[in-house]
C-alpha positions in Angstrom: 84.7 102.7 135.8 88.1 102.9 137.7 87.4 99.5 139.2 86.7 98.1 135.8 89.9 99.6 134.4 91.9 98.2 137.3 90.4 94.8 136.8 91.3 94.9 133.1 94.9 96.0 133.8 95.1 93.2 136.4 93.8 90.7 133.7 96.5 91.9 131.3 99.2 91.4 134.0 98.1 87.9 134.8 97.8 86.5 131.3 100.9 85.0 129.8 100.1 86.2 126.2 100.3 89.8 127.3 103.7 89.3 128.8 104.8 87.4 125.7 103.7 90.3 123.5 105.4 92.9 125.7 108.7 91.1 126.1 108.7 90.2 122.5 108.3 93.8 121.6 111.2 94.8 123.7 113.4 92.0 122.3 112.6 93.0 118.7 113.2 96.6 119.5 116.6 95.8 121.0 117.7 93.7 118.1 116.6 96.3 115.6 118.4 99.1 117.6 121.6 97.1 117.5 121.6 96.6 113.7 122.4 100.3 112.8 125.1 100.4 115.4 126.8 97.2 114.2 126.4 98.1 110.5 127.3 101.8 110.8 129.3 103.1 107.9 129.0 99.9 105.8 126.9 99.2 102.8 125.6 102.7 102.6 124.4 102.8 106.2 124.8 106.1 108.1 127.9 106.4 110.2 127.9 106.7 114.0 127.6 110.3 115.1 125.2 111.3 112.4 121.5 112.1 112.5 120.9 109.2 110.1 122.3 106.7 112.6 120.3 108.2 115.5 117.0 108.0 113.4 117.8 104.4 112.5 118.0 103.6 116.2 114.8 105.4 117.1 113.0 103.7 114.2 113.6 100.4 116.0 110.6 101.2 118.1 108.2 101.4 115.1 107.2 97.7 114.8 106.1 97.8 118.5 102.9 99.6 117.4 101.8 96.4 115.6 102.5 94.5 118.8 100.1 96.8 120.7 97.5 96.2 118.0 97.9 92.5 118.7 97.7 93.1 122.4 94.4 95.0 121.9 93.0 92.2 119.8 93.9 89.5 122.3 92.5 91.6 125.2 89.2 92.2 123.5 88.7 88.7 122.1 90.0 86.7 125.1 86.6 86.4 126.8 85.0 85.1 123.6 87.8 82.6 123.0 87.7 81.2 126.5 83.9 81.2 126.8 83.9 83.7 129.7 82.1 86.6 128.0 78.6 85.6 129.2 79.5 85.4 132.9 81.6 88.6 132.7 78.7 90.5 131.1 76.3 89.2 133.7 78.4 90.8 136.3 79.0 93.9 134.2 75.8 94.3 132.1 76.8 97.7 130.6 78.7 96.2 127.6 80.0 99.5 126.3 81.5 100.5 129.7 83.1 97.0 129.8 84.7 97.6 126.4 85.8 101.1 127.2 87.5 99.8 130.3 89.4 97.3 128.2 90.4 100.1 125.8 91.7 102.3 128.5 93.6 99.5 130.1 95.2 98.5 126.8 96.0 102.2 126.1 97.7 102.6 129.4 99.8 99.4 128.9 100.6 100.4 125.4 101.9 103.8 126.6 104.1 102.1 129.1 105.3 99.7 126.5 106.2 102.7 124.2 108.2 104.3 127.0 110.0 101.0 127.7 110.7 100.3 124.1 112.0 103.9 123.6 114.2 103.3 126.7 115.6 100.1 125.2 116.4 101.8 121.8 117.9 104.9 123.4 120.0 102.9 125.8 121.3 100.7 123.0 122.0 103.7 120.9 123.9 105.5 123.7 126.0 102.4 124.4 126.8 102.0 120.7 127.6 105.7 120.2 124.7 106.3 117.8 122.6 108.5 120.2 124.3 111.7 121.2 122.7 114.8 122.8 124.4 117.0 120.3 122.4 115.5 117.5 119.0 116.2 118.9 116.9 118.7 117.1 113.1 119.5 116.9 112.6 117.1 114.0 114.2 114.2 115.7 112.3 114.9 118.9 109.0 115.0 116.9 110.0 111.7 115.3 110.6 110.1 118.6 107.3 111.5 120.1 105.3 110.4 117.1 106.6 106.9 117.2 105.6 106.7 120.9 102.1 108.0 120.2 101.4 105.3 117.6 101.5 102.6 120.4 98.3 103.6 122.3 96.5 104.5 119.1 97.2 101.1 117.6 96.3 99.5 120.9 92.9 101.2 120.8 92.4 100.0 117.3 93.3 96.4 118.3 90.6 96.5 121.0 88.1 97.7 118.4 89.0 94.9 115.9 88.9 92.3 118.7 85.4 93.5 119.7 84.2 93.6 116.1 85.5 90.2 114.9 84.7 87.3 117.1 87.1 84.8 115.6 90.5 85.6 117.2 92.8 84.4 114.4 90.9 86.4 111.8 91.0 89.4 114.1 94.7 89.1 114.4 95.4 88.5 110.7 92.9 91.0 109.1 94.6 94.2 110.2 98.0 92.9 109.0 96.5 91.8 105.6 94.9 95.3 105.3 98.1 97.2 105.6 100.3 94.8 103.7 97.9 94.1 100.8 94.3 95.2 101.0 94.9 98.9 101.6 97.2 99.1 98.6 94.6 97.5 96.4 91.9 99.9 97.8 94.0 103.0 97.2 94.3 102.1 93.5 90.6 102.9 93.2 90.8 106.3 94.7 92.4 109.6 93.6 96.1 110.0 94.6 95.1 112.9 96.9 93.5 110.3 99.2 96.7 108.3 99.8 98.0 110.5 102.6 94.7 109.9 104.5 95.1 106.1 104.5 96.1 104.3 107.6 99.6 103.9 106.4 99.8 107.5 105.4 98.3 108.8 108.6 100.7 106.6 110.6 103.7 108.0 108.7 102.4 111.5 109.4 102.0 110.9 113.1 105.5 109.4 113.2 106.9 112.4 111.4 108.5 110.1 108.8 110.7 112.4 106.7 111.5 109.6 104.2 107.8 109.4 103.1 106.6 111.8 100.4 103.2 113.6 100.4 102.4 113.1 104.1 100.0 115.2 106.1 101.2 117.5 108.8 101.9 115.6 112.0 99.0 116.9 113.9 96.5 116.3 111.1 97.8 112.8 110.5 97.7 111.9 114.1 94.2 113.3 114.5 93.1 111.3 111.4 94.7 108.1 112.8 93.0 108.6 116.1 89.7 109.3 114.5 90.0 106.0 112.5 90.6 104.1 115.7 87.8 105.8 117.6 85.4 105.2 114.7 86.4 101.6 114.6 86.0 101.3 118.3 82.5 102.8 118.1 81.5 100.2 115.5 83.0 97.4 117.6 81.1 98.7 120.7 77.8 98.8 118.8 78.4 95.3 117.6 79.1 94.1 121.1 76.1 95.9 122.5 73.8 94.1 120.1 75.5 90.7 120.1 73.7 87.6 121.3 76.1 86.1 123.9 73.9 83.2 125.0 
């Protein structure tokens, strides 16, 4: 297994799309982190030196979780897209181990991207005066930690989606469509008490989002989100194990 994981990490390092996703994530994080600094104290935005400005800078890392989902989809579906899945599985006939290695590799890279994105946001905030040690408190630390943890969880979910859906464009677009539209439609059919257990609700819980009402406790929401990703991964692994690759 370590050799498989190393091979998958090496594959991620040598593919341009992976670097494009990672550098794009850092670029977007930097741009979003600058906005609350430049707009501080105007149009109702929190002023520098307040917890609101600090949280706004930290929130710049939030979209990066979606980029990790994209990275996972690309990693899991690349072999199908390029027609290399059959020779790869001939060398590694245990398909589930092959997919687990991809998931571990993407999770490791996602965690590294989370740390790098957080570094970009914090550095930008310090330079602009929005991040100050005197403002740190347990709630802010939990918020920062939760945002970082969403990266590897979404990366794992991306691998699951990429394994489950063979057509790469659909695998990329379907999760976005689910959160932006389909999940909202589905939640209209269930009791309001189920809303905090949705993907969006569980993500907000894990990220310790104080601006969202009726969220689960952070540990419960994080466990639920991870359980969704693991369940989806199990379905994707089962589909790959039974798929005809000839």
